[in-house]
C-alpha positions in Angstrom: -0.4 -5.9 3.5 1.4 -4.3 0.5 -1.7 -4.8 -1.6 -0.9 -1.8 -3.8 2.6 -3.0 -4.5 2.6 -4.9 -7.8 5.4 -7.1 -9.3 7.6 -7.3 -6.2 6.9 -10.6 -4.6 10.3 -11.1 -3.0 10.3 -7.7 -1.4 6.8 -8.2 -0.1 7.7 -11.6 1.3 10.8 -10.3 3.1 9.0 -7.4 4.7 6.0 -9.4 5.6 8.1 -12.0 7.4 9.9 -9.3 9.3 6.5 -8.0 10.5 5.0 -11.4 11.2 7.9 -12.6 13.3 8.6 -9.2 14.9 12.2 -9.2 13.7 12.7 -5.7 12.5 16.2 -4.9 11.4 17.8 -1.6 12.6 18.4 -0.6 8.9 17.1 -1.7 5.5 18.4 -1.0 2.0 15.6 -0.9 -0.6 17.6 -1.5 -3.7 16.5 -1.4 -7.3 15.7 0.8 -10.3 13.8 4.1 -9.8 10.0 4.0 -10.3 9.4 0.3 -9.6 7.8 0.7 -6.1 10.6 1.3 -3.7 9.1 4.5 -2.3 5.6 3.0 -2.2 6.9 0.0 -0.3 8.8 2.3 2.1 5.6 4.2 2.9 3.6 1.1 3.5 6.3 -0.5 5.6 6.7 2.6 7.7 2.9 2.7 8.2 3.0 -1.0 9.3 5.9 -0.3 11.7 4.2 2.6 13.3 0.8 1.0 13.4 2.3 -2.2 14.9 3.9 -0.2 17.7 1.0 2.3 18.2 -1.9 0.0 17.6 -3.5 2.2 15.0 -4.8 1.1 11.6 -2.0 1.2 9.1 -4.3 3.0 6.6 -4.7 5.9 9.0 -0.9 6.2 9.5 -0.3 5.8 5.8 -2.4 8.9 5.2 -0.5 10.8 7.9 2.8 9.7 6.4 1.8 10.9 2.9 0.9 14.2 4.5 4.3 14.4 6.3 2.4 14.5 9.6 3.9 12.0 12.0 6.3 13.1 14.7 8.3 9.8 14.7 9.0 9.8 11.0 11.8 11.8 9.2 11.7 11.5 5.4 14.9 12.8 3.8 15.2 13.6 0.1 18.0 15.2 -1.9 18.1 19.0 -2.0 19.5 21.9 -3.9 21.1 25.0 -2.4 19.3 28.1 -3.5 20.1 31.5 -2.0 21.7 29.8 1.0 18.6 27.6 1.7 18.0 23.9 1.0 15.0 23.2 -1.3 13.7 19.9 -2.6 13.3 19.1 -6.3 9.6 19.8 -6.2 10.2 23.1 -4.5 12.8 24.0 -7.1 10.3 23.3 -9.9 7.6 25.4 -8.2 10.1 28.3 -7.8 11.3 28.0 -11.3 14.9 27.5 -10.2 17.3 26.5 -12.9 19.2 23.4 -11.8 22.7 23.0 -13.2 23.8 20.2 -10.8 21.7 17.3 -9.4 20.3 17.5 -5.9 22.2 15.9 -3.0 21.8 14.4 0.4 23.9 16.9 2.4 26.0 16.6 5.5 23.7 19.0 7.4 20.7 16.6 6.6 22.7 13.8 8.1 23.2 15.9 11.2 19.5 16.5 11.3 18.9 12.8 11.3 21.2 12.5 14.4 19.3 15.3 16.2 16.0 13.7 15.3 17.1 10.3 16.7 18.6 11.8 19.8 15.1 12.4 21.3 12.8 9.6 22.3 9.8 8.8 20.0 6.6 10.7 20.8 3.9 8.3 19.7 5.6 5.1 19.1 8.2 2.8 20.6 10.4 3.4 17.6 11.3 6.2 15.3 11.8 5.7 11.5 14.1 7.5 9.1 13.8 7.1 5.3 16.5 8.4 3.0 15.5 8.7 -0.6 18.1 8.6 -3.3 20.8 7.7 -0.8 23.3 7.3 -3.6 23.4 11.1 -3.9 25.2 11.4 -0.5 28.7 12.9 -0.9 31.5 11.0 0.9 31.4 13.2 4.0 27.6 12.7 4.4 27.9 9.0 3.9 30.7 8.7 6.5 28.6 10.9 8.8 25.7 8.4 8.5 27.9 5.4 9.5 27.8 6.0 13.2 24.0 6.4 13.2 23.6 3.1 11.3 25.9 1.4 13.8 23.9 2.7 16.8 20.4 3.8 15.6 18.9 3.4 19.1 15.2 3.0 19.1 14.9 3.5 15.4 14.6 1.8 12.1 16.3 3.4 9.0 15.4 2.8 5.4 17.8 3.7 2.6 16.6 3.8 -1.0 19.2 3.4 -3.7 19.4 2.1 -7.3 22.2 -0.4 -6.7 24.6 -1.8 -4.1 27.5 -0.3 -6.0 26.1 3.2 -5.7 26.7 3.3 -1.9 29.8 2.9 0.2 30.3 -0.8 1.1 30.4 0.1 4.8 26.8 1.5 4.5 25.6 -1.6 2.5 27.1 -4.0 5.1 25.0 -2.4 7.9 21.6 -2.8 6.1 19.3 -5.7 5.3 18.8 -5.7 1.6 15.3 -5.7 0.1 15.6 -6.2 -3.7 13.2 -4.5 -6.1 13.0 -5.7 -9.8 11.9 -4.1 -13.0 8.3 -5.1 -13.8 7.2 -7.4 -16.5 5.3 -5.8 -19.4 2.0 -7.1 -18.0 2.7 -5.7 -14.6 3.9 -2.5 -16.0 0.7 -2.0 -18.0 -1.4 -3.0 -14.9 0.3 -0.3 -12.7 -0.1 2.4 -15.4 -3.8 1.6 -15.9 -4.5 1.5 -12.1 -2.7 4.8 -11.5 -4.7 6.6 -14.1 -2.1 6.6 -16.9 -3.7 4.2 -19.3 -3.0 6.6 -22.2 0.7 5.8 -21.9 0.0 2.1 -22.7 -0.8 3.2 -26.3 2.7 4.5 -26.9 5.1 1.5 -27.2 8.2 3.8 -27.5 7.5 5.2 -24.0 7.1 1.6 -22.6 10.3 0.6 -24.2 12.2 3.6 -22.7 10.7 2.8 -19.3 12.2 -0.7 -19.3 9.8 -2.1 -16.7 9.6 1.0 -14.5 6.1 2.6 -14.2 7.7 5.7 -12.6 10.0 6.1 -15.5 7.2 5.5 -18.0 5.3 8.4 -16.4 8.3 10.6 -16.3 9.2 9.8 -20.0 5.6 10.5 -21.0 5.5 13.8 -19.2 8.9 14.8 -20.7 7.7 13.9 -24.2 4.7 16.2 -23.8 7.1 19.2 -23.2 9.3 18.5 -26.2 8.8 20.8 -29.2 7.2 18.8 -32.0 9.4 20.5 -34.7 12.6 19.5 -32.7 11.5 15.9 -32.4 10.9 15.9 -36.2 14.3 17.4 -36.9 16.2 14.8 -34.9 14.2 11.8 -36.2 17.2 11.1 -38.5 20.8 12.0 -38.0 21.9 15.2 -39.9 23.2 14.7 -43.5 25.2 18.0 -43.8 27.5 20.1 -41.6 25.0 23.0 -41.8 22.2 20.8 -40.6 24.4 19.5 -37.8 25.2 22.9 -36.5 21.6 24.1 -36.7 20.3 21.1 -34.8 22.8 21.8 -32.0 21.7 25.4 -31.9 18.0 24.4 -31.7 18.6 21.9 -28.9 20.7 24.3 -26.8 18.1 27.0 -27.2 15.0 24.9 -26.6 16.0 22.4 -23.9 17.3 22.7 -20.3 20.1 20.3 -19.2 17.6 17.8 -17.8 15.6 17.7 -21.0 18.8 17.3 -23.1 19.8 14.2 -21.1 16.3 12.8 -21.7 16.7 13.5 -25.4 19.8 11.3 -25.4 17.7 8.4 -24.1 15.0 9.1 -26.6 17.5 9.2 -29.5 19.3 6.0 -28.5 16.0 4.1 -28.5 14.8 5.8 -31.7 18.0 5.2 -33.7 18.3 1.6 -32.6 14.7 0.9 -33.7 15.0 2.7 -37.0 18.7 2.3 -38.0 20.1 -0.5 -35.8 23.6 1.1 -35.9 25.5 0.4 -32.6 28.0 3.2 -33.4 25.2 5.8 -33.0 24.3 4.5 -29.6 27.9 4.5 -28.5 28.4 8.1 -29.7 25.2 9.2 -27.9 26.5 7.6 -24.7 29.6 9.8 -25.0 27.2 12.8 -25.4 25.5 11.8 -22.1 28.8 11.6 -20.3 29.9 15.1 -21.5 26.5 16.7 -20.6 26.7 15.2 -17.1 30.2 16.7 -16.7 28.7 20.1 -17.4 30.5 20.8 -20.7 29.1 23.5 -22.8 25.9 21.9 -24.2 25.8 23.5 -27.6 29.4 22.5 -28.2 28.6 18.9 -27.0 25.8 18.7 -29.5 27.8 20.2 -32.4 30.5 17.6 -31.9 27.9 14.8 -31.6 26.1 15.7 -34.8 29.3 16.2 -36.7 30.5 12.8 -35.5 27.3 11.2 -36.6 27.8 12.5 -40.1 30.5 9.9 -40.6 29.3 7.3 -38.1 
C-alpha cells in the first residue's frame, strides 16, 4: 500500500489507518508543496477506495484511473477558456495556446461535480471526486463547493492544495487534512533516479531550486533545457551599464513567454544568492515577480528591474 510514495510517512500512516479501520472521511485535503507526491497519493488512495468497495485488485483500478477510465471517479483540474471552450493545461500546450492568465477551477466545473454526484455510483458503493490545484478556485466556485462538501452523499472528495491559507477556511474546516512535506535530499535523489531522471542529480543548481520537490526538480530541468544559452550567459551577472540593462530587457521580452520569465526570476534569485550573496538583489527580483504576475508590460518590468540592479 503506497509503496511508490517516498518520503511521506505521516500521509501514508493516516491514509492506511483510514483504510484499515474502514473510517473513510467524506472529504480530504491533501496539503503540501507541488511535486512532492500529492497527486500520486491521491491516485493510489482512490484505487484503494474503489478496490475496497468493488473487490478488485487496486493495481487494476490504478491503471484504469490513470487512463481516466472509471465511471465512479471524476478528476477535476484547472482549465483555460479558449474560443469559448474549457481546455486543460496539457491541451493548451498541445494546441500551442498562449496563456496570459493561469488556469482556474471554474464555477461550471463545480456544477459538473454536483451533477456527477447526483447519480448513484455504477460500479462501487461510493463515488470519488479529486480536485487538483483547488487553490485556483475563484470565490464563487469555492462557495459553490461548500454545499457539496457538507452533503457529499455516497462520495469521498479529495482536494489538493499547497497550503491551508490558499483555501477558504470554510472549505478547510470540512476536510480531514493529510500533510505532505518536502523531501529530504536523499529521498529527492531516490525519486529522481527511480523515475528515470537520474541526469538531474548531476545538476545541484536544479536540486537547490526544487527545494525537496521531485516534481519541481523535473519542471525546472525541463525549463532549463528550453532557455537560450546566450540569454543565460547574459544574465549570469547583473548589468553594469544602462545600455546593457535595456538590451537584456529586450532579449528577455523577445525570447521568453510569461511563464518562462517567472521561472527566470527563480533562477536568478538562486544564482545571484550563490554568486553574490546580496539580499537586495533577491528583494528586487521578488518585486519583479509580483509585477509580472500582475500582468504589467514585461519589457518595462525588466527594464526597471535591471536599472534598479545597477545601483542595488
